[in-house]
All heavy atoms as a GROMACS GRO file, in nm:
protein
  486
    1MET      N    1 -14.957  -4.647  -3.315
    1MET     CA    2 -15.077  -4.567  -3.314
    1MET      C    3 -15.148  -4.584  -3.448
    1MET      O    4 -15.090  -4.563  -3.553
    1MET     CB    5 -15.044  -4.420  -3.290
    1MET     CG    6 -15.166  -4.331  -3.295
    1MET     SD    7 -15.128  -4.158  -3.276
    1MET     CE    8 -15.082  -4.152  -3.106
    2ASN      N    9 -15.273  -4.624  -3.439
    2ASN     CA   10 -15.354  -4.642  -3.559
    2ASN      C   11 -15.447  -4.523  -3.573
    2ASN      O   12 -15.514  -4.484  -3.478
    2ASN     CB   13 -15.433  -4.772  -3.547
    2ASN     CG   14 -15.494  -4.812  -3.679
    2ASN    OD1   15 -15.488  -4.738  -3.775
    2ASN    ND2   16 -15.551  -4.930  -3.681
    3HIS      N   17 -15.455  -4.466  -3.691
    3HIS     CA   18 -15.536  -4.347  -3.713
    3HIS      C   19 -15.671  -4.379  -3.774
    3HIS      O   20 -15.731  -4.295  -3.841
    3HIS     CB   21 -15.460  -4.248  -3.802
    3HIS     CG   22 -15.335  -4.198  -3.739
    3HIS    ND1   23 -15.335  -4.108  -3.636
    3HIS    CD2   24 -15.205  -4.226  -3.763
    3HIS    CE1   25 -15.211  -4.081  -3.600
    3HIS    NE2   26 -15.129  -4.153  -3.675
    4SER      N   27 -15.723  -4.495  -3.753
    4SER     CA   28 -15.851  -4.535  -3.808
    4SER      C   29 -15.953  -4.548  -3.696
    4SER      O   30 -15.926  -4.607  -3.591
    4SER     CB   31 -15.838  -4.669  -3.881
    4SER     OG   32 -15.966  -4.711  -3.925
    5ILE      N   33 -16.072  -4.495  -3.716
    5ILE     CA   34 -16.178  -4.504  -3.615
    5ILE      C   35 -16.236  -4.646  -3.611
    5ILE      O   36 -16.288  -4.690  -3.509
    5ILE     CB   37 -16.288  -4.398  -3.640
    5ILE    CG1   38 -16.384  -4.389  -3.522
    5ILE    CG2   39 -16.366  -4.429  -3.766
    5ILE    CD1   40 -16.326  -4.323  -3.402
    6HIS      N   41 -16.224  -4.718  -3.722
    6HIS     CA   42 -16.281  -4.854  -3.727
    6HIS      C   43 -16.204  -4.951  -3.638
    6HIS      O   44 -16.264  -5.043  -3.581
    6HIS     CB   45 -16.282  -4.904  -3.871
    6HIS     CG   46 -16.373  -4.827  -3.959
    6HIS    ND1   47 -16.510  -4.831  -3.948
    6HIS    CD2   48 -16.347  -4.740  -4.060
    6HIS    CE1   49 -16.564  -4.753  -4.038
    6HIS    NE2   50 -16.467  -4.695  -4.107
    7SER      N   51 -16.075  -4.932  -3.627
    7SER     CA   52 -15.997  -5.026  -3.547
    7SER      C   53 -15.967  -4.972  -3.407
    7SER      O   54 -15.888  -5.032  -3.335
    7SER     CB   55 -15.866  -5.058  -3.619
    7SER     OG   56 -15.790  -4.940  -3.635
    8ALA      N   57 -16.030  -4.863  -3.367
    8ALA     CA   58 -16.007  -4.806  -3.234
    8ALA      C   59 -16.074  -4.893  -3.128
    8ALA      O   60 -16.172  -4.962  -3.154
    8ALA     CB   61 -16.061  -4.664  -3.227
    9ASP      N   62 -16.021  -4.886  -3.006
    9ASP     CA   63 -16.078  -4.967  -2.899
    9ASP      C   64 -16.196  -4.895  -2.834
    9ASP      O   65 -16.234  -4.785  -2.871
    9ASP     CB   66 -15.971  -5.004  -2.797
    9ASP     CG   67 -15.908  -4.881  -2.733
    9ASP    OD1   68 -15.926  -4.771  -2.786
    9ASP    OD2   69 -15.840  -4.897  -2.630
   10ARG      N   70 -16.254  -4.962  -2.736
   10ARG     CA   71 -16.376  -4.913  -2.670
   10ARG      C   72 -16.355  -4.779  -2.599
   10ARG      O   73 -16.439  -4.691  -2.605
   10ARG     CB   74 -16.425  -5.018  -2.572
   10ARG     CG   75 -16.555  -4.985  -2.508
   10ARG     CD   76 -16.596  -5.097  -2.410
   10ARG     NE   77 -16.737  -5.094  -2.387
   10ARG     CZ   78 -16.826  -5.174  -2.444
   10ARG    NH1   79 -16.787  -5.266  -2.528
   10ARG    NH2   80 -16.953  -5.164  -2.414
   11SER      N   81 -16.240  -4.763  -2.533
   11SER     CA   82 -16.216  -4.639  -2.459
   11SER      C   83 -16.200  -4.519  -2.554
   11SER      O   84 -16.241  -4.408  -2.520
   11SER     CB   85 -16.093  -4.654  -2.370
   11SER     OG   86 -15.977  -4.671  -2.449
   12THR      N   87 -16.143  -4.543  -2.670
   12THR     CA   88 -16.131  -4.434  -2.767
   12THR      C   89 -16.267  -4.389  -2.816
   12THR      O   90 -16.294  -4.269  -2.828
   12THR     CB   91 -16.043  -4.478  -2.886
   12THR    OG1   92 -15.917  -4.522  -2.836
   12THR    CG2   93 -16.023  -4.366  -2.984
   13HIS      N   94 -16.355  -4.484  -2.845
   13HIS     CA   95 -16.491  -4.449  -2.886
   13HIS      C   96 -16.563  -4.373  -2.775
   13HIS      O   97 -16.635  -4.276  -2.801
   13HIS     CB   98 -16.568  -4.575  -2.924
   13HIS     CG   99 -16.531  -4.632  -3.056
   13HIS    ND1  100 -16.568  -4.576  -3.175
   13HIS    CD2  101 -16.458  -4.743  -3.087
   13HIS    CE1  102 -16.521  -4.649  -3.274
   13HIS    NE2  103 -16.453  -4.751  -3.223
   14LEU      N  104 -16.545  -4.414  -2.654
   14LEU     CA  105 -16.608  -4.348  -2.540
   14LEU      C  106 -16.557  -4.205  -2.526
   14LEU      O  107 -16.634  -4.112  -2.502
   14LEU     CB  108 -16.583  -4.426  -2.412
   14LEU     CG  109 -16.650  -4.371  -2.286
   14LEU    CD1  110 -16.801  -4.373  -2.301
   14LEU    CD2  111 -16.606  -4.450  -2.164
   15LYS      N  112 -16.427  -4.184  -2.544
   15LYS     CA  113 -16.370  -4.050  -2.538
   15LYS      C  114 -16.428  -3.960  -2.646
   15LYS      O  115 -16.460  -3.843  -2.621
   15LYS     CB  116 -16.218  -4.055  -2.552
   15LYS     CG  117 -16.146  -4.114  -2.434
   15LYS     CD  118 -15.998  -4.124  -2.460
   15LYS     CE  119 -15.926  -4.201  -2.352
   15LYS     NZ  120 -15.783  -4.219  -2.382
   16ILE      N  121 -16.443  -4.013  -2.766
   16ILE     CA  122 -16.500  -3.934  -2.877
   16ILE      C  123 -16.644  -3.895  -2.846
   16ILE      O  124 -16.686  -3.781  -2.868
   16ILE     CB  125 -16.489  -4.013  -3.008
   16ILE    CG1  126 -16.343  -4.025  -3.050
   16ILE    CG2  127 -16.571  -3.948  -3.119
   16ILE    CD1  128 -16.319  -4.119  -3.163
   17VAL      N  129 -16.722  -3.988  -2.794
   17VAL     CA  130 -16.861  -3.959  -2.760
   17VAL      C  131 -16.870  -3.855  -2.650
   17VAL      O  132 -16.952  -3.762  -2.656
   17VAL     CB  133 -16.934  -4.089  -2.720
   17VAL    CG1  134 -17.069  -4.060  -2.659
   17VAL    CG2  135 -16.948  -4.181  -2.840
   18VAL      N  136 -16.785  -3.865  -2.549
   18VAL     CA  137 -16.787  -3.768  -2.438
   18VAL      C  138 -16.747  -3.629  -2.487
   18VAL      O  139 -16.810  -3.529  -2.451
   18VAL     CB  140 -16.695  -3.816  -2.323
   18VAL    CG1  141 -16.673  -3.707  -2.221
   18VAL    CG2  142 -16.754  -3.940  -2.258
   19VAL      N  143 -16.645  -3.620  -2.569
   19VAL     CA  144 -16.601  -3.490  -2.622
   19VAL      C  145 -16.711  -3.429  -2.708
   19VAL      O  146 -16.740  -3.309  -2.698
   19VAL     CB  147 -16.469  -3.504  -2.700
   19VAL    CG1  148 -16.438  -3.379  -2.780
   19VAL    CG2  149 -16.355  -3.536  -2.606
   20ALA      N  150 -16.777  -3.508  -2.791
   20ALA     CA  151 -16.886  -3.458  -2.875
   20ALA      C  152 -17.004  -3.412  -2.789
   20ALA      O  153 -17.065  -3.308  -2.818
   20ALA     CB  154 -16.930  -3.565  -2.973
   21LEU      N  155 -17.034  -3.485  -2.684
   21LEU     CA  156 -17.144  -3.447  -2.595
   21LEU      C  157 -17.114  -3.317  -2.522
   21LEU      O  158 -17.200  -3.228  -2.514
   21LEU     CB  159 -17.170  -3.560  -2.494
   21LEU     CG  160 -17.287  -3.542  -2.399
   21LEU    CD1  161 -17.416  -3.535  -2.476
   21LEU    CD2  162 -17.291  -3.654  -2.298
   22VAL      N  163 -16.993  -3.302  -2.471
   22VAL     CA  164 -16.954  -3.179  -2.402
   22VAL      C  165 -16.956  -3.061  -2.498
   22VAL      O  166 -17.004  -2.952  -2.464
   22VAL     CB  167 -16.815  -3.196  -2.336
   22VAL    CG1  168 -16.760  -3.063  -2.287
   22VAL    CG2  169 -16.824  -3.296  -2.222
   23ALA      N  170 -16.907  -3.082  -2.620
   23ALA     CA  171 -16.908  -2.974  -2.719
   23ALA      C  172 -17.052  -2.935  -2.755
   23ALA      O  173 -17.082  -2.815  -2.768
   23ALA     CB  174 -16.832  -3.016  -2.844
   24GLY      N  175 -17.139  -3.031  -2.769
   24GLY     CA  176 -17.279  -3.002  -2.800
   24GLY      C  177 -17.348  -2.925  -2.688
   24GLY      O  178 -17.424  -2.832  -2.713
   25ILE      N  179 -17.322  -2.963  -2.565
   25ILE     CA  180 -17.379  -2.893  -2.451
   25ILE      C  181 -17.325  -2.750  -2.443
   25ILE      O  182 -17.399  -2.656  -2.414
   25ILE     CB  183 -17.353  -2.971  -2.320
   25ILE    CG1  184 -17.434  -3.100  -2.321
   25ILE    CG2  185 -17.385  -2.888  -2.197
   25ILE    CD1  186 -17.400  -3.194  -2.208
   26ALA      N  187 -17.196  -2.733  -2.473
   26ALA     CA  188 -17.136  -2.599  -2.470
   26ALA      C  189 -17.198  -2.509  -2.577
   26ALA      O  190 -17.230  -2.392  -2.550
   26ALA     CB  191 -16.985  -2.609  -2.489
   27VAL      N  192 -17.217  -2.562  -2.696
   27VAL     CA  193 -17.278  -2.482  -2.804
   27VAL      C  194 -17.422  -2.448  -2.771
   27VAL      O  195 -17.468  -2.335  -2.792
   27VAL     CB  196 -17.268  -2.558  -2.939
   27VAL    CG1  197 -17.353  -2.492  -3.046
   27VAL    CG2  198 -17.124  -2.565  -2.984
   28ALA      N  199 -17.498  -2.543  -2.718
   28ALA     CA  200 -17.636  -2.517  -2.681
   28ALA      C  201 -17.644  -2.415  -2.568
   28ALA      O  202 -17.728  -2.325  -2.569
   28ALA     CB  203 -17.704  -2.648  -2.640
   29GLY      N  204 -17.556  -2.427  -2.469
   29GLY     CA  205 -17.554  -2.330  -2.359
   29GLY      C  206 -17.518  -2.190  -2.407
   29GLY      O  207 -17.578  -2.092  -2.363
   30PHE      N  208 -17.423  -2.181  -2.498
   30PHE     CA  209 -17.387  -2.051  -2.553
   30PHE      C  210 -17.504  -1.991  -2.630
   30PHE      O  211 -17.533  -1.872  -2.618
   30PHE     CB  212 -17.265  -2.064  -2.645
   30PHE     CG  213 -17.227  -1.936  -2.712
   30PHE    CD1  214 -17.165  -1.835  -2.640
   30PHE    CD2  215 -17.253  -1.916  -2.847
   30PHE    CE1  216 -17.130  -1.716  -2.701
   30PHE    CE2  217 -17.220  -1.798  -2.908
   30PHE     CZ  218 -17.158  -1.696  -2.836
   31GLY      N  219 -17.573  -2.072  -2.706
   31GLY     CA  220 -17.688  -2.022  -2.782
   31GLY      C  221 -17.801  -1.976  -2.692
   31GLY      O  222 -17.864  -1.873  -2.718
   32ILE      N  223 -17.828  -2.050  -2.586
   32ILE     CA  224 -17.934  -2.011  -2.493
   32ILE      C  225 -17.897  -1.884  -2.419
   32ILE      O  226 -17.980  -1.794  -2.402
   32ILE     CB  227 -17.963  -2.126  -2.395
   32ILE    CG1  228 -18.030  -2.242  -2.469
   32ILE    CG2  229 -18.050  -2.080  -2.278
   32ILE    CD1  230 -18.043  -2.368  -2.388
   33SER      N  231 -17.771  -1.872  -2.377
   33SER     CA  232 -17.730  -1.751  -2.305
   33SER      C  233 -17.728  -1.629  -2.397
   33SER      O  234 -17.765  -1.518  -2.355
   33SER     CB  235 -17.593  -1.770  -2.240
   33SER     OG  236 -17.493  -1.780  -2.340
   34ALA      N  237 -17.690  -1.646  -2.522
   34ALA     CA  238 -17.691  -1.534  -2.615
   34ALA      C  239 -17.833  -1.490  -2.645
   34ALA      O  240 -17.862  -1.372  -2.656
   34ALA     CB  241 -17.619  -1.573  -2.744
   35ARG      N  242 -17.924  -1.584  -2.655
   35ARG     CA  243 -18.064  -1.552  -2.680
   35ARG      C  244 -18.126  -1.484  -2.559
   35ARG      O  245 -18.203  -1.390  -2.573
   35ARG     CB  246 -18.140  -1.680  -2.713
   35ARG     CG  247 -18.285  -1.664  -2.733
   35ARG     CD  248 -18.314  -1.595  -2.862
   35ARG     NE  249 -18.458  -1.587  -2.879
   35ARG     CZ  250 -18.518  -1.504  -2.961
   35ARG    NH1  251 -18.446  -1.425  -3.036
   35ARG    NH2  252 -18.646  -1.501  -2.971
   36SER      N  253 -18.094  -1.528  -2.439
   36SER     CA  254 -18.151  -1.468  -2.317
   36SER      C  255 -18.103  -1.325  -2.299
   36SER      O  256 -18.179  -1.237  -2.261
   36SER     CB  257 -18.112  -1.551  -2.196
   36SER     OG  258 -18.167  -1.679  -2.206
   37ASN      N  259 -17.976  -1.297  -2.327
   37ASN     CA  260 -17.924  -1.162  -2.313
   37ASN      C  261 -17.984  -1.068  -2.416
   37ASN      O  262 -18.003  -0.951  -2.389
   37ASN     CB  263 -17.771  -1.162  -2.327
   37ASN     CG  264 -17.706  -1.231  -2.210
   37ASN    OD1  265 -17.765  -1.245  -2.104
   37ASN    ND2  266 -17.584  -1.276  -2.231
   38ALA      N  267 -18.018  -1.117  -2.532
   38ALA     CA  268 -18.077  -1.031  -2.635
   38ALA      C  269 -18.216  -0.986  -2.594
   38ALA      O  270 -18.258  -0.875  -2.626
   38ALA     CB  271 -18.082  -1.105  -2.768
   39ASP      N  272 -18.290  -1.070  -2.523
   39ASP     CA  273 -18.424  -1.033  -2.481
   39ASP      C  274 -18.422  -0.922  -2.376
   39ASP      O  275 -18.509  -0.837  -2.374
   39ASP     CB  276 -18.498  -1.154  -2.425
   39ASP     CG  277 -18.532  -1.256  -2.533
   39ASP    OD1  278 -18.534  -1.217  -2.652
   39ASP    OD2  279 -18.556  -1.372  -2.498
   40PHE      N  280 -18.322  -0.922  -2.288
   40PHE     CA  281 -18.317  -0.822  -2.184
   40PHE      C  282 -18.270  -0.687  -2.235
   40PHE      O  283 -18.306  -0.583  -2.182
   40PHE     CB  284 -18.227  -0.868  -2.070
   40PHE     CG  285 -18.284  -0.985  -1.995
   40PHE    CD1  286 -18.212  -1.102  -1.982
   40PHE    CD2  287 -18.409  -0.978  -1.938
   40PHE    CE1  288 -18.264  -1.210  -1.914
   40PHE    CE2  289 -18.462  -1.086  -1.869
   40PHE     CZ  290 -18.391  -1.202  -1.858
   41THR      N  291 -18.188  -0.685  -2.339
   41THR     CA  292 -18.136  -0.558  -2.390
   41THR      C  293 -18.238  -0.485  -2.474
   41THR      O  294 -18.234  -0.363  -2.486
   41THR     CB  295 -18.008  -0.580  -2.473
   41THR    OG1  296 -18.037  -0.670  -2.580
   41THR    CG2  297 -17.897  -0.638  -2.386
   42GLN      N  298 -18.332  -0.555  -2.534
   42GLN     CA  299 -18.434  -0.492  -2.616
   42GLN      C  300 -18.564  -0.489  -2.536
   42GLN      O  301 -18.648  -0.576  -2.548
   42GLN     CB  302 -18.453  -0.568  -2.746
   42GLN     CG  303 -18.330  -0.572  -2.833
   42GLN     CD  304 -18.350  -0.660  -2.955
   42GLN    OE1  305 -18.454  -0.722  -2.970
   42GLN    NE2  306 -18.251  -0.663  -3.042
   43THR      N  307 -18.581  -0.385  -2.456
   43THR     CA  308 -18.700  -0.380  -2.371
   43THR      C  309 -18.823  -0.335  -2.449
   43THR      O  310 -18.933  -0.381  -2.424
   43THR     CB  311 -18.677  -0.285  -2.253
   43THR    OG1  312 -18.639  -0.156  -2.304
   43THR    CG2  313 -18.568  -0.338  -2.162
   44ALA      N  314 -18.806  -0.243  -2.544
   44ALA     CA  315 -18.919  -0.195  -2.622
   44ALA      C  316 -18.908  -0.250  -2.764
   44ALA      O  317 -18.812  -0.225  -2.833
   44ALA     CB  318 -18.921  -0.044  -2.624
   45GLN      N  319 -19.008  -0.324  -2.804
   45GLN     CA  320 -19.009  -0.377  -2.940
   45GLN      C  321 -19.121  -0.310  -3.017
   45GLN      O  322 -19.231  -0.292  -2.966
   45GLN     CB  323 -19.031  -0.528  -2.938
   45GLN     CG  324 -18.917  -0.604  -2.875
   45GLN     CD  325 -18.942  -0.754  -2.879
   45GLN    OE1  326 -19.048  -0.798  -2.919
   45GLN    NE2  327 -18.845  -0.831  -2.837
   46SER      N  328 -19.091  -0.271  -3.138
   46SER     CA  329 -19.192  -0.207  -3.220
   46SER      C  330 -19.228  -0.299  -3.336
   46SER      O  331 -19.146  -0.375  -3.386
   46SER     CB  332 -19.141  -0.074  -3.274
   46SER     OG  333 -19.027  -0.095  -3.354
   47THR      N  334 -19.353  -0.290  -3.378
   47THR     CA  335 -19.401  -0.371  -3.488
   47THR      C  336 -19.439  -0.280  -3.603
   47THR      O  337 -19.509  -0.181  -3.584
   47THR     CB  338 -19.525  -0.452  -3.445
   47THR    OG1  339 -19.491  -0.529  -3.330
   47THR    CG2  340 -19.571  -0.542  -3.555
   48HIS      N  341 -19.391  -0.314  -3.720
   48HIS     CA  342 -19.422  -0.235  -3.839
   48HIS      C  343 -19.524  -0.312  -3.921
   48HIS      O  344 -19.503  -0.426  -3.957
   48HIS     CB  345 -19.295  -0.211  -3.922
   48HIS     CG  346 -19.189  -0.137  -3.846
   48HIS    ND1  347 -19.198  -0.004  -3.816
   48HIS    CD2  348 -19.072  -0.179  -3.791
   48HIS    CE1  349 -19.092   0.033  -3.748
   48HIS    NE2  350 -19.013  -0.073  -3.731
   49VAL      N  351 -19.635  -0.245  -3.949
   49VAL     CA  352 -19.741  -0.307  -4.028
   49VAL      C  353 -19.729  -0.257  -4.171
   49VAL      O  354 -19.722  -0.137  -4.195
   49VAL     CB  355 -19.880  -0.273  -3.970
   49VAL    CG1  356 -19.989  -0.333  -4.056
   49VAL    CG2  357 -19.890  -0.321  -3.827
   50MET      N  358 -19.727  -0.351  -4.265
   50MET     CA  359 -19.719  -0.314  -4.405
   50MET      C  360 -19.848  -0.358  -4.474
   50MET      O  361 -19.895  -0.469  -4.454
   50MET     CB  362 -19.600  -0.383  -4.473
   50MET     CG  363 -19.468  -0.338  -4.419
   50MET     SD  364 -19.327  -0.428  -4.487
   50MET     CE  365 -19.357  -0.421  -4.660
   51LYS      N  366 -19.905  -0.268  -4.553
   51LYS     CA  367 -20.024  -0.303  -4.628
   51LYS      C  368 -19.983  -0.353  -4.766
   51LYS      O  369 -19.893  -0.298  -4.829
   51LYS     CB  370 -20.115  -0.181  -4.643
   51LYS     CG  371 -20.177  -0.137  -4.513
   51LYS     CD  372 -20.274  -0.024  -4.535
   51LYS     CE  373 -20.336   0.018  -4.404
   51LYS     NZ  374 -20.431   0.128  -4.422
   52ALA      N  375 -20.050  -0.456  -4.811
   52ALA     CA  376 -20.020  -0.511  -4.943
   52ALA      C  377 -20.076  -0.420  -5.050
   52ALA      O  378 -20.189  -0.372  -5.041
   52ALA     CB  379 -20.080  -0.650  -4.956
   53GLY      N  380 -19.997  -0.394  -5.151
   53GLY     CA  381 -20.042  -0.313  -5.264
   53GLY      C  382 -20.101  -0.401  -5.372
   53GLY      O  383 -20.133  -0.517  -5.352
   54LYS      N  384 -20.114  -0.342  -5.490
   54LYS     CA  385 -20.167  -0.418  -5.603
   54LYS      C  386 -20.060  -0.514  -5.654
   54LYS      O  387 -19.941  -0.485  -5.646
   54LYS     CB  388 -20.208  -0.322  -5.715
   54LYS     CG  389 -20.323  -0.232  -5.676
   54LYS     CD  390 -20.363  -0.143  -5.791
   54LYS     CE  391 -20.480  -0.056  -5.751
   54LYS     NZ  392 -20.521   0.032  -5.861
   55PRO      N  393 -20.102  -0.629  -5.707
   55PRO     CA  394 -20.004  -0.725  -5.760
   55PRO      C  395 -19.927  -0.667  -5.878
   55PRO      O  396 -19.982  -0.598  -5.962
   55PRO     CB  397 -20.090  -0.843  -5.805
   55PRO     CG  398 -20.220  -0.826  -5.737
   55PRO     CD  399 -20.237  -0.680  -5.713
   56VAL      N  400 -19.798  -0.695  -5.884
   56VAL     CA  401 -19.712  -0.644  -5.989
   56VAL      C  402 -19.636  -0.762  -6.049
   56VAL      O  403 -19.585  -0.847  -5.977
   56VAL     CB  404 -19.613  -0.540  -5.933
   56VAL    CG1  405 -19.518  -0.493  -6.040
   56VAL    CG2  406 -19.687  -0.423  -5.873
   57VAL      N  407 -19.626  -0.765  -6.180
   57VAL     CA  408 -19.549  -0.867  -6.250
   57VAL      C  409 -19.426  -0.800  -6.309
   57VAL      O  410 -19.437  -0.701  -6.379
   57VAL     CB  411 -19.632  -0.934  -6.361
   57VAL    CG1  412 -19.548  -1.034  -6.438
   57VAL    CG2  413 -19.755  -1.000  -6.302
   58VAL      N  414 -19.307  -0.853  -6.280
   58VAL     CA  415 -19.184  -0.796  -6.330
   58VAL      C  416 -19.125  -0.892  -6.432
   58VAL      O  417 -19.109  -1.011  -6.405
   58VAL     CB  418 -19.084  -0.772  -6.214
   58VAL    CG1  419 -18.955  -0.715  -6.268
   58VAL    CG2  420 -19.146  -0.681  -6.111
   59THR      N  421 -19.092  -0.840  -6.548
   59THR     CA  422 -19.034  -0.923  -6.653
   59THR      C  423 -18.882  -0.912  -6.650
   59THR      O  424 -18.825  -0.838  -6.569
   59THR     CB  425 -19.085  -0.878  -6.792
   59THR    OG1  426 -19.041  -0.745  -6.815
   59THR    CG2  427 -19.238  -0.883  -6.798
   60SER      N  428 -18.817  -0.981  -6.741
   60SER     CA  429 -18.671  -0.976  -6.746
   60SER      C  430 -18.619  -0.841  -6.794
   60SER      O  431 -18.504  -0.809  -6.777
   60SER     CB  432 -18.618  -1.087  -6.836
   60SER     OG  433 -18.666  -1.068  -6.967
   61SER      N  434 -18.706  -0.761  -6.856
   61SER     CA  435 -18.663  -0.629  -6.902
   61SER      C  436 -18.686  -0.523  -6.794
   61SER      O  437 -18.674  -0.404  -6.820
   61SER     CB  438 -18.738  -0.590  -7.030
   61SER     OG  439 -18.877  -0.581  -7.003
   62ASP      N  440 -18.722  -0.564  -6.673
   62ASP     CA  441 -18.747  -0.476  -6.559
   62ASP      C  442 -18.857  -0.374  -6.583
   62ASP      O  443 -18.854  -0.264  -6.530
   62ASP     CB  444 -18.617  -0.405  -6.517
   62ASP     CG  445 -18.515  -0.501  -6.460
   62ASP    OD1  446 -18.559  -0.604  -6.406
   62ASP    OD2  447 -18.396  -0.474  -6.472
   63VAL      N  448 -18.956  -0.410  -6.662
   63VAL     CA  449 -19.072  -0.324  -6.686
   63VAL      C  450 -19.185  -0.382  -6.605
   63VAL      O  451 -19.218  -0.501  -6.614
   63VAL     CB  452 -19.107  -0.320  -6.836
   63VAL    CG1  453 -19.232  -0.237  -6.857
   63VAL    CG2  454 -18.991  -0.264  -6.915
   64SER      N  455 -19.248  -0.300  -6.520
   64SER     CA  456 -19.356  -0.348  -6.434
   64SER      C  457 -19.489  -0.339  -6.505
   64SER      O  458 -19.519  -0.241  -6.574
   64SER     CB  459 -19.362  -0.265  -6.306
   64SER     OG  460 -19.244  -0.279  -6.235
   65THR      N  461 -19.570  -0.442  -6.490
   65THR     CA  462 -19.705  -0.444  -6.544
   65THR      C  463 -19.801  -0.463  -6.428
   65THR      O  464 -19.791  -0.559  -6.353
   65THR     CB  465 -19.723  -0.560  -6.645
   65THR    OG1  466 -19.624  -0.548  -6.745
   65THR    CG2  467 -19.861  -0.558  -6.706
   66ILE      N  468 -19.894  -0.370  -6.412
   66ILE     CA  469 -19.993  -0.379  -6.305
   66ILE      C  470 -20.115  -0.445  -6.360
   66ILE      O  471 -20.172  -0.404  -6.460
   66ILE     CB  472 -20.025  -0.239  -6.247
   66ILE    CG1  473 -19.897  -0.176  -6.193
   66ILE    CG2  474 -20.134  -0.251  -6.141
   66ILE    CD1  475 -19.917  -0.034  -6.146
   67ARG      N  476 -20.156  -0.552  -6.294
   67ARG     CA  477 -20.276  -0.624  -6.338
   67ARG      C  478 -20.394  -0.580  -6.258
   67ARG      O  479 -20.393  -0.557  -6.145
   67ARG     CB  480 -20.258  -0.773  -6.325
   67ARG     CG  481 -20.156  -0.828  -6.417
   67ARG     CD  482 -20.153  -0.976  -6.404
   67ARG     NE  483 -20.066  -1.030  -6.506
   67ARG     CZ  484 -20.045  -1.159  -6.524
   67ARG    NH1  485 -20.106  -1.245  -6.446
   67ARG    NH2  486 -19.966  -1.202  -6.617
   0.00000   0.00000   0.00000
């Protein structure tokens, strides 16, 4: 048994590609299903509006200067 990917035969490379493809599809499916369930559980969404204040400059001494 050789533990090098460079000297592996064609079937070994094919097995690695298939396993990676199945794993990728499983992760994508899990992500899509988790995202879909989150949308159904949060029926009411609220939006918070924040107004910008005056610009503030903070120095290393934590003293605020309003310009």
